[in-house]
N, C-alpha and C positions, 0 to 999 in steps of 0.2 A: 505493499500500499504505499503509494507516496505522500511527501509532505502535505501535498494540497487536497488530499481524501482527507488524512488525517486533522487536520486544522478543520475542515469543514463539518466533520462529524464530531467536532466538538458543541455544535451548535444545533439547535432547533427552532424551527419556528410552530405556533400554534394557529388553526383556523377553528373559529368559533361560529357559530349560527343559530338562529332562531327564527322559526317561520312567522310569527307575529310577534312584534314588539310593543310592549304594553308597559305603560309608566308604573314602576314599583315591582317589575319582572327583576328576577335576580338569577334568570337562568345563564346568561352569558358570563356573569360573575362566577357562578358555582362551576362551570365547564371550565374557564379560567384557572381555576383553584385546582381541581382534579388534575388538569394537564401540567400546570407547574409543577405540582407535588411528584408526579410521575417523573417529569424532566429532572428534578431535583435528585431522587432517587438512583437515576441513572446517570448523574453528576454531567449533564448536558445543560449547557447555558442558553435560556430563552432569547432569541435575538429581537424578535418580533412578534407580535400577536395580529392576526387578521380577522376581522368581523363582519358577519353580513348580518344585519339586522332585518325581521320583517321579509325575508328571503325565502321562497319554498324551493326545497332541494327536488322536488318533484315534478312543478311546473315551470321550471328554469330552462325550458328548451333555447331559449335566445341567448343564454350565457351571460345574464345581468348580473352575476353576483362577483362584484369587483375584489372583495376581499379573499373570494376561492382564486379568481385570476393571478393575485399577487402572490400568494402563497404558494402556488404550482410554480410560479416564475421565479419565485426563490430557489426552491428545489433545482429546476431544471437548468437554471442558471449556473448552480454548483456554490451559490451563497450560503446553505445549510444544506445537511445530509440527511435531516429528519424532519417529517412533516407530521405533528400530532394533534389527532382531533379527538374530542371526546369520546366519541359514539360514531359507528361507521355512517348512520343513517344523517349525523351533521355534514357529512361529504356529499352524499347523492342517495335520491331513491328514485333512479331511473334506471336501476338494473345494473345487469353486467357490463351493457354496452359502453355506458360512460364509465362506470367502475374501470372498466378495462384500460379503455385510454389513460385516465389518470395513473393506474399504476406502470403502463406503458411508460409515460412521459417522466415519472419517479425514477423509474427503473432503469430506464436507457442512462441513466448518470450516476448509476450506482447509490441512489437514493433509498430511503424506505418510509413507509406511512405507518404510523402507530395508533391503533384505537384503543384507546385507556380503557373505557367501560366494557369493551369486548373481549380486551386482554391479547389484543392481535397486533404481529410484527411482520410485514411483508417480507421481510428480509429472510422469513423462514417459508421455505417452499410448502409445507402442510397449512399454514396460516393464508398463504396466498389464495388457496383453494377455498378455504374457508370464507376468506372476506368476499370470494365471488358468489359464495353461497348465499351469504347475509345479505350482500346486495341484491340479489333477486328476491328475497325472502321482503325487504324493505320495499322493493318495487309492489309488490303483490299487496303488501298491507295498505300500500298509500292508494293503489287502485282500488281494493274492497273498500276502503275509508271515503273515498271519493263518490264510489257509488252509494253508499249508505247516505250520504249526507245529501246528494242528489236526488236521493228517491224520497228523503223526508221532504227536500225543500220543495219540490215537486207538488207531494201532495198538501203541504200548507198553502201552495199559491193556489191551487185548485181549490181552495174554502175560501179564497180571499184574505187571508194570512198576510201583513205585514211582516217581512222577514228582511229588510234591507237597513237595519240600525236605526240611526234618526232619519224621522221624516222629514220631508223639504218643508222649507220655510213654509210659514203659513197654515200648516196642518199638526195634527197630534196624534199620538197612539193611544186608543180606546179599546179596551178590549181584544186587543191584538190587531184591532182594525184601524182605519184612520178617520179623524175630524176633524172639520174647520177650528181651526185656533183663534179665539173670540180677539186675542192682543193681536196677532199677525195676519191673520187672514184678509180682512179688509187693508191691509197695506198691499196684498198680493194683488187685490182686485183693482187698485188704482194704479199698480204698475201696470197692469195688463189692459186698462180703459186707455191710459197714456201712451202706451205703445201701439194699440189699435188706432189712437188718433192721430199718430203721425209723429210722435217725439221718437228721437234716437236713444238708443241705449245710453249714450254718453249724456244725453240732457238728463234722463230718468235718474241716473246715477248722482247727477250733480243736484237733482232736486231732492232723493232722500237725505244725502249727507249733509246739504243745507238744513233740513229739516230736521237733523240730529238723530235719524232713524239707524238704529245699530243693523249690520248685516248677520245673517246665522250665525256667525263666530263673534260677534261681537265688535267686530272692525268696521272700515268704511267699506262702502258700496263701490264695486268696480264694474266694468262692461261685462266682462266675463263672470261675474256671479251672477248676474242678472240673466244672462243669456242661459245660460247653465239651470237656475231655477224655472225658466218658462218653458224650457223643453223638456221637462220632466212628465211624463205621463201621469204620474200621481196627482198632479193639479186638475188634470182632467177626471179624476177618479178611478184611474186603470191601474193597475200592478206592471211596476216597470221592469224591463230586462236591460242589463248592458250587454253587448255583443261582444263576442271575444274572437280573437285569431286562432288559428288550428292549433297554435302552439300552446295556448291557455292565456295569454296577455290579453288584456280588456281593450277593445278598439276606442273607446270613448264615445261610442254612438249609444243610445239610449231610446228603446222602442216599447211600446207596450206587449206585456208577455201573453202569449198565445197557449190557452191549454191545448194540449194535444190531443186531448178526448173529444172536445167540440170546435177546435178550431177556431173559438173566440177567444177576445180578450175577458179579461175578468175583472169586477169592479171589486176596488179595497176601500170603500166606505163603509164606516161602522151604519147599523140601521138608521134610519131616518136623516141621515147626513146627504146633504148635496154637495157634489165637487164644486170645486173654488172656480172653475172655468167651464164650459161647454166644450164638445168635441169640435164644435165650429170655429169656437174662440181660437182653439189651440190649433186646429188648421188654417187659421189666418194667420197668427203669430208666425209658424212655420212658412207659410207664403211671404211675409214681411221679411222676415230674416232670409231667405232663399233673394229676395230681391235685392237685398243690401249685402249679400256676399256671394261668393264665388266659390265652386266646387273644385278643388286642386287634384293633380292626378294621383294622389296618394287618397281621395276619397273624405279630403278634410277641407271644412268650410272656413275659408278667411275672407276677411272684411275686404270688399271690393277697393275702397280707399286706402289701404295699408298691406298689401299682400307681400310676402318675404323678398319676392323676386323681383318686386317693382322700385324700390328705394334702396340707394345705395348704402346708407348708413344705420339702416334696419338692425337694431340689436347690439350696435356699437356705442350711441348716445345716450348721456347721464346728464341730468340736469343738475347744476354746479350749486343750486341753492336748496336741492332735497336729495339729491342722490336717487331719485327717481328717473325712470327709463323715460325718453322722449319718442313722440310719434310723428308722421306726417299729418299737419292738417292744415287745409288750404293748401297756399304755395309755401311753407313753412315747416320748419321741426318745430315742435313745441312740447314743452313739460307736460307728461301725462298727469301729474297730480292735478293741473289746474281744469285739465279737460275732464276728468269725472268727479271735480267738484273737492277734491283733498286743499287742505292747506300748504302752499309753497311760498317762503316770506321773498325769494328772489327767483321767480321762474324763468328759465333759459329758455332762450328761441333763439331761431334764426333762419334766413331764407335759404330754401332748401337747395337750389342752384348754387349759390354761392358757398355756402356749407360744403357742400358734396366735392365741389373742385378744390376748396381749402384743405379739407383733409387728405384728398388724393395728393395734393402738391406736396403738403408736409411728410405725406408719407414716403414720397418719391427723393424728397430732399435728403431726409433721415436715411434712406437706403444707399443715396449716393455718398455719404458721409462715413460709410462702415470702413472701420480700420480692421487690420489683423487683431484679433483678441477682444474684439468690441463684443459684450454679451448679447446684444441685439442679432448679432449674426449668427451667434449660437443658439439662439433660442429660435429663429426663424428656421435653421435647418432641422433641429428638432422636430418642430411641428410639420415640417414637409416629409420628414422621416415617420412620423405617426400617422400620416394619411396614406404612405407605401406600407410600411410593415409593422402594424400597432405591437403586434406581440413582441418582437423581438425589442421594440424600443421599451416595453415594459419589463422585460428580462434587463435590458440595459439599466435602467432607472433603478431596478431593485437591488443590483450590484452596486450599483454608485452609491446609493443610498446608506447599503451595509459598508461600503469603504468610509463614507463620511463619520460614521457609528463609530467604527474601528480606529480611526487617526486622530477623534476627538477623543475617545478613550486612553489612547497612548501618550496624549498631551497630558491629560489629566494625571495620569500616572508618572510622567517626567517631573511634573510640579509638586506631586506629593513626594517625590524623591529627594529632588533638587532643590525647590523652594521650602516647601511646609516640611520638609523632612520627617516623614509621618512611618515612611518606610526604609526598613534596613535593606542592605544591599544583596542580601540573600533572597528576600522577597522580590525586590525589585527586578533583577536580572531574569528569572524564569519568565515571570509577567511580561516583561519589554520584549524578549525575544518570543514569546508566542503570539503577541499581538503585531510585532514586525511580521514575523512570518504569515499570520492572519493577511495582513494587509499586502504584502506580497503575493498572496495568492489569489486576492481578489482582483489586483493590477492585472495580475497574469490572465484571470477570467475575462476581465473587460478588454484587455487587448486582443485576444482570441475571439470575442463575440464578434461576428460579421457585422458592419454596419450597413444598414439599408442603403441601397443607392438611390439617390434622388438627384434631381436637375436644378443644378442650381447655377446654371450660366447665366440666367437672367437676373439673379441677384446680385452678380457682381458688374453687369453690363449696363450702363443707362439705354443702350440702344435698342438691345433685346427688350429690356423690360418696358419700355416704351412701346415698343411693338406687342408685347404680351396682353399690356394693359389696352392696346386699342384694340384688339384681336377681341378680347374677352367680353363677356355677357354681364351684366348686372350682377347676377348671381357669384358669376366666377370673379369679379374685381372684387365683392365684399368678401370672398374667402381668400383673396391675395392681401387685402387690408389686414384681414384677422390673424395671418402668419406673424405680422409685426405690432399690431394694436391690439391692446386689451380692452379699452374704452376710451371715449373721449370725452371729457367734461365742458358743457357749454354754459357759460353765465349769462346772466341778462346784460342786453346792450342799453345804451340811451337811444330814447325816441329820435330818428331823425339821424343819428351817428352813422356814420362807415361803417362797416363791418371790418373789424382789424382780427384777423385770426391769433396772431400772437398775443392779444390784449384779452381775447375772449375763449380760448381754447386752452384745455390741459389735456396732454394724450398722455395716457398710461402705455407705456411699452410694454411689448413682452420680454420677458426674462427667461434665463436658461432653466432646466429642473435644478433642484438642488444637487449638489455635487455633482453635478455632469460634467463629463470630460468629453474634449472636443470630439466631433462627430463629422468628419467629412467636411467641417467649416474652412 
């Protein structure tokens, strides 16, 4: 066994997960305590703890568990030799197919997976077979549980029972069904009447906020919260259903639930209760929303006046007065707080063509001024690489973070010995040697990890950059800006005064990842 493997095998990372993250729960803390106890018994140093809260291991077909991805990257990149989980089902409930991929990823670099509660160590061949068997059992248990839950929900829905948690604003739960809330129901009626009377969502939000009416969560109203409320079938007295993708993710589209036995929607209102709005009114609301929005190619409705693809600085602008986002209104970008009736002491705003041109020119000028070793150059290259090969970038970031930790630990050790003099020589030398060996191993791993190949010619050539910009669509130009810019703060100008970018704009330029090494810059 080489020195690198010996050093790596002194360290372990922990992976912890809970499917539902509730306030006051201690599941994560108890998992961590057990895993740390096991690592201590094995004389392993816990380097990092990766956590996924509120993530299902059964429905995660899209791979959205960032903690798991980082944990696997730490092992596969050689930062640690052991990945510890509290129980195998914390890792996966999708059966041997997914678990086999994890084991292959870990085993390919000589790593091992430990399941503390199951007493399993994949460095043992017999335990590997048991892991595969338990993975299939966990998948089967999840399937059976999911089937029972779906069956119970289907039965309750067929009886008109409300099973969706908190009811929509304007309604309350009464004996398992819905009734009109005498306090908030009239507010919903006024909202509906104003929208059907021609008022915009922004105007209604401003009216509610000016009147001191709290939103469902006790905050100020926004355009999105009103639109979401009015789209709920429950307002029309019908049980709602949120559509899902094939992989189990919610699509964000709500429609009336249809009873499979009858093919008809089901009323959710309590006996003697009338819905807040009629089916005709809800269709009129839907028609009004459709008139004011467009359907994207992904099936998502976006406002006609401010779609993502239409305005260059969408998502980049912040009001310097309140830090709220800015959106297009008329021919200018304006503070979103003012638009929906929130308070802003110094609302930012600027003429759209002038602001677009100013930010684009500042972006060009900043890239023209790039020098060797400029942090912005490294940040842009990292973001380009993340677009090309995100997994390799994640592994590189894991090694870099570990390298910074070890270098910091060695610095502290040196200070304890040379400055604070709290360590004797016999204790200091072996610790210093171990940390130095660990740092060398990580530096070697980082050097051997292939850097993603990215096209950076345009980054260094003003001519190529100008050509790339002129040929790009608005969406592509925004992507180019975001490679170098995190956000642009816009302050309020004086009425009638000329727009001077350097006086009104503060740009937050991109920064390299912590501890990153040069990557093709």
